[in-house]
N, C-alpha and C positions, 0 to 999 in steps of 0.2 A: 284233515279238518278235525276228526275224531281224537287223533294224537294231540293235537293243540289244547282242545277242549279238557282232555285229560291231565296234560301238564298244568294246565291253568289251576283246576280243580284241585290237583295235588298241592301246589304253591299256596293257594289259599287254606287248603288246610294246615299247612305246615305253619303258615302265618298266624292263623287263628289258636293253633295249638300252644305256638309260642307266646302269644300274648296272654292265653290264659294261665302259664306257667308263674308268670311274673306275680306271684303271692305274697312276696316280702315287700314291706314299704320301709322306707327309712324319711324320717322329717326332721327339718331345722325350724322350730318354732310350727307354724302351721302350713309350712312350705315344703312340698316333695322334692326330696333332693335325690333319692334313688330308689328303683324298684328292681326286683331279681327273682330268679327261680328259688333260692333256697339258702341256708346257711349250714354249714358243717363245723360244727364244734364252735359256733358263734361267729365263724367268719363266712365272707361272702362265698358264694359256690354256684357254678353253671352262669347262664347268660343273664347280664345285669345292664340296666340303662342309668347312666347318671345325668342329672339335669344341673341347668344354671339356675341363677338367682331370678332370671325372668321366666321360669317354667320351661324353658325350651331343651330339647336334648342335647347336651353337650358331649357324652361318651358312650359307646356301647361295646361291650364283648364278654368275654367270659372270662370268669374268677376258678380258681382250684386252691381251695381252703386258704382263700384271701389274698392269694397273688395273681395278678393278670396273666394268662396265658392265651397263646393264639394270635389272631388278627384282632386288633381295636381300630375302631373310628372315633375321631375326634370332629366336632362340629362348631361353625361360628354360632353362637345363640342367637345372634341378630339376622344374618342372612340365611343361615340353616344349611350353607354349604359345608361339604367335609372340607376340614383343613388339614387332618392329618390320617394318614393309613400307616400303622406301625403294628408290628409282629412282636409279642412279648413271650419271653422265657422266664418263669419266676421272677414276674413284675420288673424284668429289665429287658430293655430294647434289643431285640436278637433277629435280624433276618432283614428282607427288603422294607426299605423306608420311604414314603412320599409325604412331603407336607403341599399345602395349596395355600394360596392367599384368600381372603374371606369372599373374594367374587369368583372363587373356583378356578383361577389360572395356578398353573404350576409354579411352586417356589422352590423348593429343593428335593433331590433324590438321590438314595444311595443306598448302603447295607450297614447294620451294625451287627457287632459282635460281641454280645453280652454287655452291652452299653459303650462299648467302643465302636466309633466309625472305622470303617476300612473300606478297601477298594476305591473305585471311582464314585465320585461325587459331582453332582451338577447343581448348580444354582441359578435361577432365573429373576430377569426383572419383572417388577410388579408394575409393569406398563402395559399400554393397549396391545402389543403385539407379542409381550411374553417372551422376548428374545432371551437366549442362554446368555448369562452374567459370566460364569466362570465354571471350570472343569478341571480335576486334578484329582489326586489319590490321596487317602489317608491310611496311616498304619498306627494300629493301637491308638485311635483317636486323635492323632497328630497329623498334620499335611506333611507328605514325604513326595519327594520326586518332582517332576515337572507339573507346575500349575499354570493354567492360561486364563486370562481374564479378557472379557470383550466388551467394547462398547454397545450400547442401547442402541442397535442398528442392526438392518438387515445385512445379510452377508457374511456374517461372524468376522468383524473388524477387530482383530486384536488392539487389547489397551497396552496389556503386558504380559510378559512370560517368563518365566525363570523357575528356579529350584528351591525346594524345602529341604530342611534336614531335621527332622523331630519338632516340628511346627514353626521352626525360623527359617527366614530367608537366608540362603548361602547359596555362593557363586555367583555367576554371572546373570543378571537380568535385564530385558531390554523393554523399554516404553515406546509407544508409536502416538503420533497424531491421528485424530478420526479423520478418514476419507479414504478414497480409492487408492491415493496413490502408496500408502501404508509408509509413510515417512516416519523415520525414526525420530522420537522426541528426547531420548535418554538412554545410555547404558552404561553399565558400572557392576561392580561386584559388592555384594553382601557378605557380612561375616558375623553369624550369631544373630541375624535378624536387623544388623546395622550396616548403612553404607560404609563401605572400607575401600581405601584407595583411591586412585583418579576415577571420577565419573565424567563422560563426555556429553554434554547437552547441545542439542539442535534448534536451529530456529524451525519455524513451520515451513517456511520454504523448503524444499528437499533438499538434502545433502548439504545444507550450508550449517558451518559451526555457529554456535551461541558461546559456548564456553568450555573451559575443562576446571573441574573443582577437585580439590584433593580432600577427602574424608577421613578422619579419624573417630571411629565410635559414634557415626552418624552425624559427626559435626564438622563443619566446613572448617578448613585449616589454609593458611598459607596466602600468598598472591593470587589473584585472579585478573584475567581480561575478559570482557564478553566483546562480541562482535555481531553487527549489523549482516542480514544476509547478504549484502554486496562485498563482505568480508574486511570493510572498514571497522576500526576500533569503537566500540561503544562506550565502555565504561573499564575503570581500572582501579583497583584496590586491594585490600588484604582483609583475610579473616582470622580471627583467633577465637578458637572453640565455639563456632556456629555465629559468631558475631561480626559484624564490619568494625575494623580496628586500624587506624592510621589515615594516611591520605587517602582520601577517596576523588575521582576525577570521571565525569561524563561529559561526552562527546556529542555534537550534533554529526550526523553522515556527511556532512561537508568537511569534517576535521575540526570545526571551530570548538571551543568551549563552551558547554552548556551549564555545568555546574563544577564547583570545585571547594573542597573543605577537608575536614578531619573528623573522625569518629573516635570515641573510646570506648571500648567493648559495647558497641551497639548503639552509642549515643552519640549524635552532633555535639560536637564542642568547638568553640573559640570561632575565627572569621570563617563565614561561608559567603562564596560569591555566585551569582547566577548571571547568565548573559544571555542576549539575543543571538538569533543564528546567525547574523553580519558579525559576531565577535564583541559587539559593543555590551558594555555592563548593563544589566536589568535591575539587580537588585544586591544589597551588599550589606550584611548585619552579622551579628555574633549569636552563638548557642551556647548555653551552660544545662548540662542533661539532659539535652533534645528539646529544649524549648529557647524560643527567642528571648534575648535579653538585650537591653541597652539600645543605643540608636540604631535604628536600620534605615537605609537611603535607597529610595525607589527611583529608577530613570527610565527616561523617555526612549525610545528607539532611535532616536538623533543623538543620544548621550547626554541631552541636558536634565537636570536633576528635576524631579517631578514633586517629591514630597520627602520629608524625613518623619519618622514616627518612633517614638520610645516605648521599649517593651519592658514587661516585668514577668517573667514565668509564661510566656507565650501570650500574653494579654497585652492590649495598647493601654498603657500606663506610663503618663509623663509628657513630655512636650509633644508637640505635633507643629510641623511647619508645611507649607503647600505653596509652590513657586510657578511664577509665570515662566514661558520659556526663555525670557531675557533674562533670568535668574532673580528677578524681585520678587519679594514675598508677595503671596496671595492671600494667604490665610495664617492664623498662629494662634495657639492654644493650648490648654492642658488638658490631658484626660487622666481620669482615674477608675480603673477596672473597668475600662472601655467605654467610659462614661464622660461625656464633655464636663468640665467644671471650671467655674471662673470667669475670667475675661476671655475671650475670643476676639480678634480683631482681623478685620478684612480690608484690603488695599486693592487700588487700583494699578494698572500695568506700569504707571510711572513712579509708584511709592508713595502716592497719597492716601491718607487714612480714609476709607470710606464707611466703614460701619463698626459698631463697638456692641457687642452681645454679651449677656452675662448668663451663665448656665449654672445649674444646680441638679447634680446627678441625672445629667442628659436632659433636664427640663428647661425651656427657655425663659429666664425670669424677667429679662428686660433687654431693650435694644434700642439702639441710638444711631 
């Protein structure tokens, strides 16, 4: 008991002595920004505390002739929690380093060598469980060797893993879907930080191929085919420098066409067709620079024409016609920039005119 009392007494004496030595004060306007033991030739020396604009302690540690030396702590001025433990040598990080999120959870840990990250470093998620996010090595401040990234989940579920050379991804990398199965998502090679060569992608259903894509300098190239988990073809097309180019086709899993058209360097162009799963036409129209233009036709699932709509730059603009199942016109009129304009007519199923409306900028003016 006497030993505990003696220890506590010495501690209080040390704290008190330290507090009494902070005789030097620095202000900005009237706010205290720093206080410390002393100056040496006009430079901070000894133990100092630095304050944030709200008056809370932000950093503390020792100076030697104006340079930070030894262990320093940095605090969040709002939560007052420690957010950084760092060792300095001549004002440069050197030694074991730890950082924390503002609520006190671990953020990052590793080692510095005169300002350069070296050895094993770990990063953590800023979430409730504070799981490990990544682990790997640095050499002279750059990522080097194997790195592994994890999902924000228990059990260290790998998201992706591969190798770095001088801070850039190089060699084989593998990506995984989240889940206990550790199913592969993708695998392929990087060259100087960019995807290079054939990459293989998988569906989330384990061990089923999604596609193989050729990359050059991180851009997709050449023809491609994607597959459903069942192995049936899903899409066919081609890339040029990372953009869809040329004919494109999408299929339902039953083999029927879903979509077909063409791209010009990533933009839909010319006639496109869309189908129901039964193979019956659903929509038909043209694109110019990825925008619907001209007359588009829309069909019911029995193949009968439902309506026709004219577009300009992806906006309904021009003629509008709507049809009954028997092919007779139900409604017709004009639109300008998605707004009804002028005379609109409505017919019954036998073709008799039933109603005439006059519209102006989508406002009904008259009805007969």
